[in-house]
N, C-alpha and C positions, 0 to 999 in steps of 0.2 A: 654581409653578416655571416659568420661561420655557423655551420650546422653540426650539432652533436650527433655522433653516430653511437647508438645504443645497441647493446646485445639484445636482439629480438627473442621472443618466446618461440623456440624451435619445435615445441611439441607440448602436449598437455601434461606430460609427466616430467619435463625437463625443468629443473630449477637452477642448474648451473652448468657451465660448459668450460672447457679448457681452450684458451686461445693458443693454438699450436704454432702458427707461423703467419707473419705478415707477408702478404703478396705484393703490397705497395709500400714504398718507403716515404718518409717525410720529404716534401718538396716535389713529389711526383704528381702529375696530372691524373685525375680519376674521373671516369665517366659513370653516370648513374647506371646501375645494374652490372657494373664491372666487378669481378672478384677483388675484395679488399684484404681478406685474411681467411685462414683455414681454422675451423674450430672443431672440437671433438665433444660429442654428447656421449651418454652411456651406451648408445646404439651404433653411432656412425660418425665418420669425419665428413664435414661438409664445408663448402666455401660460402662465406658471408659476402653478399653483394652490397655495393655502395648504395646508399639512399640519396646521394647528392652528386652533383657535378662540380668540379673545382680542383683544388690542390689539397693534398693531404698535409694539413698544417701541424698535426700533433698525434702521436700514438700515446694514448694514456696508459694502456695495459701492455706489459712486457710479454714476450712469447713464453709459452709453457706455464701460464698463470690460470688458475681456476677462478672464475668469476660468476656471480649470480646474473640471471636474466635481468635486463633493465639497466645494467651498468654502462656508463659512458666509456667507450673504448677508443674513440678518436674524434678529431675535429677536421672538417673539410670546409674550405672557403677560398678566399683570394689571398695570394701572397701578401704578407705585411699586416694582415688583419690581427687585431687583438683577440687572444683566446684566453680562457681561464687557466690559471696556474694549476 
């Protein structure tokens, strides 16, 4: 079953972030804790670590897009799994 990767709350005053760059591409293997993408808050740039192990099945958010905390940004699972459109 695929895992939704959501933008976590990165600080008490952070309501949104900009997804700057994907560090993993669709089809690549991902380990739990491995950097998945780079995001920018109002104070700093940081790498967002994967919450699951598997294959990056889908990037939901494009680079350089501002998104609110809690937004689904990607899906990780096994190749061939069904994922939401």
